[in-house]
PDB file of N, CA, C and O in Angstrom:
ATOM      1  N   MET A   1     -40.709  49.096  15.939  1.00  0.00           N
ATOM      2  CA  MET A   1     -39.937  49.521  17.087  1.00  0.00           C
ATOM      3  C   MET A   1     -38.650  48.696  17.139  1.00  0.00           C
ATOM      4  O   MET A   1     -38.654  47.482  16.932  1.00  0.00           O
ATOM      5  N   GLN A   2     -37.579  49.379  17.414  1.00  0.00           N
ATOM      6  CA  GLN A   2     -36.290  48.704  17.537  1.00  0.00           C
ATOM      7  C   GLN A   2     -35.724  48.979  18.925  1.00  0.00           C
ATOM      8  O   GLN A   2     -35.583  50.129  19.342  1.00  0.00           O
ATOM      9  N   LEU A   3     -35.403  47.899  19.629  1.00  0.00           N
ATOM     10  CA  LEU A   3     -34.809  48.055  20.946  1.00  0.00           C
ATOM     11  C   LEU A   3     -33.346  48.452  20.800  1.00  0.00           C
ATOM     12  O   LEU A   3     -32.701  48.164  19.792  1.00  0.00           O
ATOM     13  N   ASN A   4     -32.849  49.111  21.817  1.00  0.00           N
ATOM     14  CA  ASN A   4     -31.446  49.513  21.852  1.00  0.00           C
ATOM     15  C   ASN A   4     -30.626  48.331  22.350  1.00  0.00           C
ATOM     16  O   ASN A   4     -30.885  47.794  23.427  1.00  0.00           O
ATOM     17  N   ILE A   5     -29.650  47.937  21.570  1.00  0.00           N
ATOM     18  CA  ILE A   5     -28.814  46.792  21.925  1.00  0.00           C
ATOM     19  C   ILE A   5     -27.459  47.296  22.404  1.00  0.00           C
ATOM     20  O   ILE A   5     -26.764  48.025  21.696  1.00  0.00           O
ATOM     21  N   TRP A   6     -27.099  46.891  23.625  1.00  0.00           N
ATOM     22  CA  TRP A   6     -25.793  47.255  24.169  1.00  0.00           C
ATOM     23  C   TRP A   6     -24.740  46.371  23.511  1.00  0.00           C
ATOM     24  O   TRP A   6     -24.869  45.148  23.463  1.00  0.00           O
ATOM     25  N   LYS A   7     -23.719  47.007  23.016  1.00  0.00           N
ATOM     26  CA  LYS A   7     -22.626  46.281  22.379  1.00  0.00           C
ATOM     27  C   LYS A   7     -21.325  46.618  23.097  1.00  0.00           C
ATOM     28  O   LYS A   7     -21.131  47.732  23.583  1.00  0.00           O
ATOM     29  N   GLU A   8     -20.459  45.647  23.149  1.00  0.00           N
ATOM     30  CA  GLU A   8     -19.182  45.822  23.833  1.00  0.00           C
ATOM     31  C   GLU A   8     -18.392  47.006  23.271  1.00  0.00           C
ATOM     32  O   GLU A   8     -17.655  47.663  24.007  1.00  0.00           O
ATOM     33  N   LYS A   9     -18.538  47.281  21.987  1.00  0.00           N
ATOM     34  CA  LYS A   9     -17.791  48.384  21.379  1.00  0.00           C
ATOM     35  C   LYS A   9     -18.215  49.755  21.930  1.00  0.00           C
ATOM     36  O   LYS A   9     -17.527  50.750  21.703  1.00  0.00           O
ATOM     37  N   LEU A  10     -19.337  49.810  22.647  1.00  0.00           N
ATOM     38  CA  LEU A  10     -19.780  51.064  23.255  1.00  0.00           C
ATOM     39  C   LEU A  10     -19.093  51.334  24.591  1.00  0.00           C
ATOM     40  O   LEU A  10     -19.169  52.443  25.120  1.00  0.00           O
ATOM     41  N   GLU A  11     -18.434  50.334  25.126  1.00  0.00           N
ATOM     42  CA  GLU A  11     -17.790  50.490  26.426  1.00  0.00           C
ATOM     43  C   GLU A  11     -16.617  51.458  26.344  1.00  0.00           C
ATOM     44  O   GLU A  11     -15.863  51.483  25.371  1.00  0.00           O
ATOM     45  N   LEU A  12     -16.491  52.256  27.405  1.00  0.00           N
ATOM     46  CA  LEU A  12     -15.407  53.223  27.509  1.00  0.00           C
ATOM     47  C   LEU A  12     -14.196  52.653  28.240  1.00  0.00           C
ATOM     48  O   LEU A  12     -13.086  53.177  28.145  1.00  0.00           O
ATOM     49  N   GLY A  13     -14.436  51.567  28.973  1.00  0.00           N
ATOM     50  CA  GLY A  13     -13.373  51.011  29.806  1.00  0.00           C
ATOM     51  C   GLY A  13     -13.354  51.640  31.185  1.00  0.00           C
ATOM     52  O   GLY A  13     -12.410  51.441  31.949  1.00  0.00           O
ATOM     53  N   ILE A  14     -14.390  52.396  31.508  1.00  0.00           N
ATOM     54  CA  ILE A  14     -14.541  53.022  32.822  1.00  0.00           C
ATOM     55  C   ILE A  14     -15.777  52.367  33.444  1.00  0.00           C
ATOM     56  O   ILE A  14     -16.911  52.691  33.093  1.00  0.00           O
ATOM     57  N   ASP A  15     -15.537  51.447  34.367  1.00  0.00           N
ATOM     58  CA  ASP A  15     -16.613  50.592  34.876  1.00  0.00           C
ATOM     59  C   ASP A  15     -17.859  51.361  35.296  1.00  0.00           C
ATOM     60  O   ASP A  15     -18.967  51.014  34.885  1.00  0.00           O
ATOM     61  N   MET A  16     -17.693  52.396  36.105  1.00  0.00           N
ATOM     62  CA  MET A  16     -18.837  53.136  36.612  1.00  0.00           C
ATOM     63  C   MET A  16     -19.686  53.696  35.463  1.00  0.00           C
ATOM     64  O   MET A  16     -20.910  53.562  35.472  1.00  0.00           O
ATOM     65  N   LEU A  17     -19.042  54.315  34.485  1.00  0.00           N
ATOM     66  CA  LEU A  17     -19.781  54.914  33.369  1.00  0.00           C
ATOM     67  C   LEU A  17     -20.360  53.843  32.452  1.00  0.00           C
ATOM     68  O   LEU A  17     -21.484  53.984  31.970  1.00  0.00           O
ATOM     69  N   ASP A  18     -19.608  52.777  32.207  1.00  0.00           N
ATOM     70  CA  ASP A  18     -20.117  51.690  31.373  1.00  0.00           C
ATOM     71  C   ASP A  18     -21.361  51.063  32.001  1.00  0.00           C
ATOM     72  O   ASP A  18     -22.329  50.767  31.300  1.00  0.00           O
ATOM     73  N   GLU A  19     -21.338  50.862  33.304  1.00  0.00           N
ATOM     74  CA  GLU A  19     -22.497  50.296  34.000  1.00  0.00           C
ATOM     75  C   GLU A  19     -23.702  51.230  33.902  1.00  0.00           C
ATOM     76  O   GLU A  19     -24.831  50.775  33.720  1.00  0.00           O
ATOM     77  N   GLN A  20     -23.461  52.528  34.021  1.00  0.00           N
ATOM     78  CA  GLN A  20     -24.554  53.491  33.904  1.00  0.00           C
ATOM     79  C   GLN A  20     -25.107  53.531  32.476  1.00  0.00           C
ATOM     80  O   GLN A  20     -26.319  53.625  32.286  1.00  0.00           O
ATOM     81  N   HIS A  21     -24.242  53.461  31.491  1.00  0.00           N
ATOM     82  CA  HIS A  21     -24.703  53.453  30.103  1.00  0.00           C
ATOM     83  C   HIS A  21     -25.531  52.195  29.823  1.00  0.00           C
ATOM     84  O   HIS A  21     -26.573  52.264  29.172  1.00  0.00           O
ATOM     85  N   PHE A  22     -25.061  51.046  30.320  1.00  0.00           N
ATOM     86  CA  PHE A  22     -25.798  49.799  30.145  1.00  0.00           C
ATOM     87  C   PHE A  22     -27.174  49.901  30.801  1.00  0.00           C
ATOM     88  O   PHE A  22     -28.176  49.485  30.221  1.00  0.00           O
ATOM     89  N   GLU A  23     -27.216  50.453  32.003  1.00  0.00           N
ATOM     90  CA  GLU A  23     -28.491  50.607  32.722  1.00  0.00           C
ATOM     91  C   GLU A  23     -29.438  51.538  31.962  1.00  0.00           C
ATOM     92  O   GLU A  23     -30.644  51.298  31.926  1.00  0.00           O
ATOM     93  N   PHE A  24     -28.903  52.588  31.362  1.00  0.00           N
ATOM     94  CA  PHE A  24     -29.739  53.481  30.567  1.00  0.00           C
ATOM     95  C   PHE A  24     -30.379  52.716  29.403  1.00  0.00           C
ATOM     96  O   PHE A  24     -31.574  52.865  29.148  1.00  0.00           O
ATOM     97  N   PHE A  25     -29.597  51.906  28.705  1.00  0.00           N
ATOM     98  CA  PHE A  25     -30.142  51.102  27.600  1.00  0.00           C
ATOM     99  C   PHE A  25     -31.269  50.209  28.113  1.00  0.00           C
ATOM    100  O   PHE A  25     -32.331  50.116  27.499  1.00  0.00           O
ATOM    101  N   LYS A  26     -31.022  49.560  29.239  1.00  0.00           N
ATOM    102  CA  LYS A  26     -32.013  48.653  29.824  1.00  0.00           C
ATOM    103  C   LYS A  26     -33.311  49.387  30.154  1.00  0.00           C
ATOM    104  O   LYS A  26     -34.398  48.907  29.833  1.00  0.00           O
ATOM    105  N   GLN A  27     -33.197  50.538  30.788  1.00  0.00           N
ATOM    106  CA  GLN A  27     -34.384  51.301  31.187  1.00  0.00           C
ATOM    107  C   GLN A  27     -35.096  51.908  29.973  1.00  0.00           C
ATOM    108  O   GLN A  27     -36.325  51.967  29.947  1.00  0.00           O
ATOM    109  N   ALA A  28     -34.346  52.353  28.981  1.00  0.00           N
ATOM    110  CA  ALA A  28     -34.963  52.896  27.767  1.00  0.00           C
ATOM    111  C   ALA A  28     -35.744  51.802  27.051  1.00  0.00           C
ATOM    112  O   ALA A  28     -36.842  52.051  26.554  1.00  0.00           O
ATOM    113  N   ASN A  29     -35.199  50.607  26.994  1.00  0.00           N
ATOM    114  CA  ASN A  29     -35.899  49.483  26.380  1.00  0.00           C
ATOM    115  C   ASN A  29     -37.163  49.135  27.154  1.00  0.00           C
ATOM    116  O   ASN A  29     -38.195  48.822  26.561  1.00  0.00           O
ATOM    117  N   LYS A  30     -37.078  49.190  28.469  1.00  0.00           N
ATOM    118  CA  LYS A  30     -38.254  48.926  29.313  1.00  0.00           C
ATOM    119  C   LYS A  30     -39.366  49.911  28.956  1.00  0.00           C
ATOM    120  O   LYS A  30     -40.524  49.518  28.809  1.00  0.00           O
ATOM    121  N   PHE A  31     -39.016  51.181  28.817  1.00  0.00           N
ATOM    122  CA  PHE A  31     -40.001  52.191  28.440  1.00  0.00           C
ATOM    123  C   PHE A  31     -40.619  51.869  27.076  1.00  0.00           C
ATOM    124  O   PHE A  31     -41.839  51.916  26.915  1.00  0.00           O
ATOM    125  N   LEU A  32     -39.774  51.543  26.100  1.00  0.00           N
ATOM    126  CA  LEU A  32     -40.270  51.244  24.754  1.00  0.00           C
ATOM    127  C   LEU A  32     -41.245  50.069  24.764  1.00  0.00           C
ATOM    128  O   LEU A  32     -42.269  50.101  24.081  1.00  0.00           O
ATOM    129  N   ILE A  33     -40.930  49.045  25.531  1.00  0.00           N
ATOM    130  CA  ILE A  33     -41.813  47.879  25.620  1.00  0.00           C
ATOM    131  C   ILE A  33     -43.137  48.257  26.275  1.00  0.00           C
ATOM    132  O   ILE A  33     -44.202  47.870  25.796  1.00  0.00           O
ATOM    133  N   GLU A  34     -43.071  49.014  27.374  1.00  0.00           N
ATOM    134  CA  GLU A  34     -44.298  49.448  28.057  1.00  0.00           C
ATOM    135  C   GLU A  34     -45.181  50.270  27.119  1.00  0.00           C
ATOM    136  O   GLU A  34     -46.397  50.088  27.072  1.00  0.00           O
ATOM    137  N   GLU A  35     -44.557  51.162  26.384  1.00  0.00           N
ATOM    138  CA  GLU A  35     -45.316  52.059  25.510  1.00  0.00           C
ATOM    139  C   GLU A  35     -45.882  51.322  24.306  1.00  0.00           C
ATOM    140  O   GLU A  35     -47.041  51.527  23.945  1.00  0.00           O
ATOM    141  N   LYS A  36     -45.097  50.486  23.694  1.00  0.00           N
ATOM    142  CA  LYS A  36     -45.499  49.849  22.433  1.00  0.00           C
ATOM    143  C   LYS A  36     -46.435  48.663  22.633  1.00  0.00           C
ATOM    144  O   LYS A  36     -47.425  48.527  21.914  1.00  0.00           O
ATOM    145  N   PHE A  37     -46.130  47.811  23.598  1.00  0.00           N
ATOM    146  CA  PHE A  37     -46.872  46.560  23.712  1.00  0.00           C
ATOM    147  C   PHE A  37     -47.880  46.519  24.852  1.00  0.00           C
ATOM    148  O   PHE A  37     -48.922  45.875  24.738  1.00  0.00           O
ATOM    149  N   LYS A  38     -47.583  47.187  25.924  1.00  0.00           N
ATOM    150  CA  LYS A  38     -48.460  47.089  27.086  1.00  0.00           C
ATOM    151  C   LYS A  38     -49.399  48.283  27.194  1.00  0.00           C
ATOM    152  O   LYS A  38     -50.421  48.206  27.876  1.00  0.00           O
ATOM    153  N   HIS A  39     -49.072  49.361  26.544  1.00  0.00           N
ATOM    154  CA  HIS A  39     -49.893  50.580  26.570  1.00  0.00           C
ATOM    155  C   HIS A  39     -50.244  50.977  28.011  1.00  0.00           C
ATOM    156  O   HIS A  39     -51.371  51.365  28.323  1.00  0.00           O
ATOM    157  N   ASN A  40     -49.245  50.864  28.853  1.00  0.00           N
ATOM    158  CA  ASN A  40     -49.430  51.150  30.273  1.00  0.00           C
ATOM    159  C   ASN A  40     -48.926  52.570  30.546  1.00  0.00           C
ATOM    160  O   ASN A  40     -47.732  52.792  30.744  1.00  0.00           O
ATOM    161  N   LYS A  41     -49.858  53.521  30.553  1.00  0.00           N
ATOM    162  CA  LYS A  41     -49.481  54.930  30.703  1.00  0.00           C
ATOM    163  C   LYS A  41     -48.760  55.185  32.027  1.00  0.00           C
ATOM    164  O   LYS A  41     -47.762  55.904  32.065  1.00  0.00           O
ATOM    165  N   LYS A  42     -49.265  54.596  33.110  1.00  0.00           N
ATOM    166  CA  LYS A  42     -48.645  54.810  34.421  1.00  0.00           C
ATOM    167  C   LYS A  42     -47.196  54.326  34.416  1.00  0.00           C
ATOM    168  O   LYS A  42     -46.309  55.023  34.911  1.00  0.00           O
ATOM    169  N   ALA A  43     -46.951  53.143  33.862  1.00  0.00           N
ATOM    170  CA  ALA A  43     -45.586  52.602  33.805  1.00  0.00           C
ATOM    171  C   ALA A  43     -44.699  53.467  32.916  1.00  0.00           C
ATOM    172  O   ALA A  43     -43.514  53.641  33.201  1.00  0.00           O
ATOM    173  N   CYS A  44     -45.267  54.010  31.840  1.00  0.00           N
ATOM    174  CA  CYS A  44     -44.495  54.895  30.951  1.00  0.00           C
ATOM    175  C   CYS A  44     -44.084  56.167  31.683  1.00  0.00           C
ATOM    176  O   CYS A  44     -42.940  56.608  31.574  1.00  0.00           O
ATOM    177  N   VAL A  45     -45.007  56.751  32.420  1.00  0.00           N
ATOM    178  CA  VAL A  45     -44.696  57.970  33.174  1.00  0.00           C
ATOM    179  C   VAL A  45     -43.628  57.671  34.217  1.00  0.00           C
ATOM    180  O   VAL A  45     -42.704  58.462  34.404  1.00  0.00           O
ATOM    181  N   GLU A  46     -43.751  56.537  34.894  1.00  0.00           N
ATOM    182  CA  GLU A  46     -42.741  56.151  35.883  1.00  0.00           C
ATOM    183  C   GLU A  46     -41.377  55.959  35.218  1.00  0.00           C
ATOM    184  O   GLU A  46     -40.354  56.364  35.771  1.00  0.00           O
ATOM    185  N   SER A  47     -41.361  55.348  34.043  1.00  0.00           N
ATOM    186  CA  SER A  47     -40.103  55.144  33.320  1.00  0.00           C
ATOM    187  C   SER A  47     -39.476  56.469  32.914  1.00  0.00           C
ATOM    188  O   SER A  47     -38.266  56.653  33.042  1.00  0.00           O
ATOM    189  N   ILE A  48     -40.293  57.388  32.426  1.00  0.00           N
ATOM    190  CA  ILE A  48     -39.777  58.702  32.028  1.00  0.00           C
ATOM    191  C   ILE A  48     -39.231  59.448  33.235  1.00  0.00           C
ATOM    192  O   ILE A  48     -38.163  60.057  33.165  1.00  0.00           O
ATOM    193  N   ASP A  49     -39.963  59.401  34.342  1.00  0.00           N
ATOM    194  CA  ASP A  49     -39.478  60.046  35.568  1.00  0.00           C
ATOM    195  C   ASP A  49     -38.143  59.454  35.999  1.00  0.00           C
ATOM    196  O   ASP A  49     -37.223  60.187  36.361  1.00  0.00           O
ATOM    197  N   PHE A  50     -38.036  58.121  35.960  1.00  0.00           N
ATOM    198  CA  PHE A  50     -36.790  57.465  36.330  1.00  0.00           C
ATOM    199  C   PHE A  50     -35.671  57.870  35.386  1.00  0.00           C
ATOM    200  O   PHE A  50     -34.573  58.206  35.829  1.00  0.00           O
ATOM    201  N   LEU A  51     -35.945  57.841  34.082  1.00  0.00           N
ATOM    202  CA  LEU A  51     -34.909  58.185  33.099  1.00  0.00           C
ATOM    203  C   LEU A  51     -34.451  59.630  33.264  1.00  0.00           C
ATOM    204  O   LEU A  51     -33.264  59.924  33.123  1.00  0.00           O
ATOM    205  N   GLU A  52     -35.372  60.523  33.559  1.00  0.00           N
ATOM    206  CA  GLU A  52     -34.996  61.922  33.766  1.00  0.00           C
ATOM    207  C   GLU A  52     -34.033  62.033  34.949  1.00  0.00           C
ATOM    208  O   GLU A  52     -32.981  62.664  34.839  1.00  0.00           O
ATOM    209  N   TYR A  53     -34.389  61.425  36.067  1.00  0.00           N
ATOM    210  CA  TYR A  53     -33.521  61.455  37.243  1.00  0.00           C
ATOM    211  C   TYR A  53     -32.191  60.763  36.946  1.00  0.00           C
ATOM    212  O   TYR A  53     -31.126  61.273  37.293  1.00  0.00           O
ATOM    213  N   TYR A  54     -32.263  59.602  36.304  1.00  0.00           N
ATOM    214  CA  TYR A  54     -31.067  58.809  36.029  1.00  0.00           C
ATOM    215  C   TYR A  54     -30.100  59.564  35.130  1.00  0.00           C
ATOM    216  O   TYR A  54     -28.894  59.579  35.379  1.00  0.00           O
ATOM    217  N   LEU A  55     -30.625  60.185  34.092  1.00  0.00           N
ATOM    218  CA  LEU A  55     -29.750  60.919  33.174  1.00  0.00           C
ATOM    219  C   LEU A  55     -29.104  62.120  33.848  1.00  0.00           C
ATOM    220  O   LEU A  55     -27.918  62.381  33.644  1.00  0.00           O
ATOM    221  N   LEU A  56     -29.868  62.850  34.646  1.00  0.00           N
ATOM    222  CA  LEU A  56     -29.288  63.994  35.351  1.00  0.00           C
ATOM    223  C   LEU A  56     -28.168  63.536  36.281  1.00  0.00           C
ATOM    224  O   LEU A  56     -27.109  64.160  36.334  1.00  0.00           O
ATOM    225  N   SER A  57     -28.398  62.461  37.005  1.00  0.00           N
ATOM    226  CA  SER A  57     -27.363  61.986  37.917  1.00  0.00           C
ATOM    227  C   SER A  57     -26.181  61.406  37.132  1.00  0.00           C
ATOM    228  O   SER A  57     -25.033  61.547  37.551  1.00  0.00           O
ATOM    229  N   HIS A  58     -26.456  60.761  36.007  1.00  0.00           N
ATOM    230  CA  HIS A  58     -25.374  60.214  35.183  1.00  0.00           C
ATOM    231  C   HIS A  58     -24.513  61.326  34.593  1.00  0.00           C
ATOM    232  O   HIS A  58     -23.285  61.251  34.647  1.00  0.00           O
ATOM    233  N   PHE A  59     -25.141  62.352  34.033  1.00  0.00           N
ATOM    234  CA  PHE A  59     -24.365  63.442  33.442  1.00  0.00           C
ATOM    235  C   PHE A  59     -23.548  64.166  34.509  1.00  0.00           C
ATOM    236  O   PHE A  59     -22.442  64.633  34.235  1.00  0.00           O
ATOM    237  N   ASN A  60     -24.080  64.258  35.706  1.00  0.00           N
ATOM    238  CA  ASN A  60     -23.317  64.841  36.807  1.00  0.00           C
ATOM    239  C   ASN A  60     -22.086  63.976  37.111  1.00  0.00           C
ATOM    240  O   ASN A  60     -20.989  64.498  37.309  1.00  0.00           O
ATOM    241  N   ALA A  61     -22.277  62.657  37.145  1.00  0.00           N
ATOM    242  CA  ALA A  61     -21.148  61.751  37.403  1.00  0.00           C
ATOM    243  C   ALA A  61     -20.100  61.862  36.297  1.00  0.00           C
ATOM    244  O   ALA A  61     -18.901  61.864  36.575  1.00  0.00           O
ATOM    245  N   GLU A  62     -20.549  61.955  35.048  1.00  0.00           N
ATOM    246  CA  GLU A  62     -19.597  62.116  33.941  1.00  0.00           C
ATOM    247  C   GLU A  62     -18.847  63.441  34.060  1.00  0.00           C
ATOM    248  O   GLU A  62     -17.641  63.500  33.820  1.00  0.00           O
ATOM    249  N   PHE A  63     -19.559  64.500  34.428  1.00  0.00           N
ATOM    250  CA  PHE A  63     -18.935  65.814  34.581  1.00  0.00           C
ATOM    251  C   PHE A  63     -17.860  65.763  35.663  1.00  0.00           C
ATOM    252  O   PHE A  63     -16.752  66.262  35.465  1.00  0.00           O
ATOM    253  N   VAL A  64     -18.183  65.166  36.795  1.00  0.00           N
ATOM    254  CA  VAL A  64     -17.218  65.052  37.894  1.00  0.00           C
ATOM    255  C   VAL A  64     -16.016  64.240  37.434  1.00  0.00           C
ATOM    256  O   VAL A  64     -14.876  64.611  37.710  1.00  0.00           O
ATOM    257  N   PHE A  65     -16.260  63.135  36.736  1.00  0.00           N
ATOM    258  CA  PHE A  65     -15.172  62.300  36.250  1.00  0.00           C
ATOM    259  C   PHE A  65     -14.283  63.072  35.275  1.00  0.00           C
ATOM    260  O   PHE A  65     -13.059  63.047  35.398  1.00  0.00           O
ATOM    261  N   MET A  66     -14.894  63.753  34.312  1.00  0.00           N
ATOM    262  CA  MET A  66     -14.123  64.495  33.308  1.00  0.00           C
ATOM    263  C   MET A  66     -13.352  65.651  33.948  1.00  0.00           C
ATOM    264  O   MET A  66     -12.224  65.944  33.551  1.00  0.00           O
ATOM    265  N   THR A  67     -13.954  66.298  34.925  1.00  0.00           N
ATOM    266  CA  THR A  67     -13.272  67.384  35.632  1.00  0.00           C
ATOM    267  C   THR A  67     -12.053  66.837  36.366  1.00  0.00           C
ATOM    268  O   THR A  67     -10.980  67.439  36.347  1.00  0.00           O
ATOM    269  N   LYS A  68     -12.232  65.697  37.009  1.00  0.00           N
ATOM    270  CA  LYS A  68     -11.140  65.073  37.741  1.00  0.00           C
ATOM    271  C   LYS A  68     -10.006  64.690  36.789  1.00  0.00           C
ATOM    272  O   LYS A  68      -8.837  64.938  37.084  1.00  0.00           O
ATOM    273  N   ILE A  69     -10.344  64.094  35.662  1.00  0.00           N
ATOM    274  CA  ILE A  69      -9.336  63.701  34.674  1.00  0.00           C
ATOM    275  C   ILE A  69      -8.628  64.941  34.136  1.00  0.00           C
ATOM    276  O   ILE A  69      -7.403  64.953  34.007  1.00  0.00           O
ATOM    277  N   SER A  70      -9.394  65.979  33.822  1.00  0.00           N
ATOM    278  CA  SER A  70      -8.825  67.199  33.283  1.00  0.00           C
ATOM    279  C   SER A  70      -7.864  67.842  34.288  1.00  0.00           C
ATOM    280  O   SER A  70      -6.791  68.319  33.916  1.00  0.00           O
ATOM    281  N   THR A  71      -8.249  67.849  35.528  1.00  0.00           N
ATOM    282  CA  THR A  71      -7.416  68.461  36.579  1.00  0.00           C
ATOM    283  C   THR A  71      -6.139  67.666  36.814  1.00  0.00           C
ATOM    284  O   THR A  71      -5.068  68.246  36.997  1.00  0.00           O
ATOM    285  N   THR A  72      -6.247  66.350  36.811  1.00  0.00           N
ATOM    286  CA  THR A  72      -5.064  65.542  37.096  1.00  0.00           C
ATOM    287  C   THR A  72      -4.143  65.391  35.902  1.00  0.00           C
ATOM    288  O   THR A  72      -2.963  65.081  36.067  1.00  0.00           O
ATOM    289  N   SER A  73      -4.673  65.610  34.678  1.00  0.00           N
ATOM    290  CA  SER A  73      -3.820  65.453  33.498  1.00  0.00           C
ATOM    291  C   SER A  73      -3.206  66.767  33.044  1.00  0.00           C
ATOM    292  O   SER A  73      -2.372  66.787  32.139  1.00  0.00           O
ATOM    293  N   GLY A  74      -3.617  67.866  33.671  1.00  0.00           N
ATOM    294  CA  GLY A  74      -3.079  69.166  33.297  1.00  0.00           C
ATOM    295  C   GLY A  74      -3.770  69.801  32.105  1.00  0.00           C
ATOM    296  O   GLY A  74      -3.350  70.857  31.631  1.00  0.00           O
ATOM    297  N   VAL A  75      -4.838  69.159  31.611  1.00  0.00           N
ATOM    298  CA  VAL A  75      -5.597  69.722  30.488  1.00  0.00           C
ATOM    299  C   VAL A  75      -6.551  70.771  31.038  1.00  0.00           C
ATOM    300  O   VAL A  75      -7.272  70.504  31.999  1.00  0.00           O
ATOM    301  N   PRO A  76      -6.568  71.962  30.444  1.00  0.00           N
ATOM    302  CA  PRO A  76      -7.447  73.029  30.986  1.00  0.00           C
ATOM    303  C   PRO A  76      -8.913  72.712  30.792  1.00  0.00           C
ATOM    304  O   PRO A  76      -9.772  73.499  31.188  1.00  0.00           O
TER     305      PRO A  76
END
């Protein structure tokens, strides 16, 4: 098993999105540890539920951000 390592080169320079990406790495690693070493099914299900909600809300935030940038920059 290999944990996901956050690297500075992954940063976009957009604080809100960078923080969300970092949090995703952290939560994904938490799931991997629970599944691989602790074999805690309940914690794994909770992690998956959290990640599902987190990703949906994150992609919505990215969509809103990209729409805003597109609208203000004149890009269709």
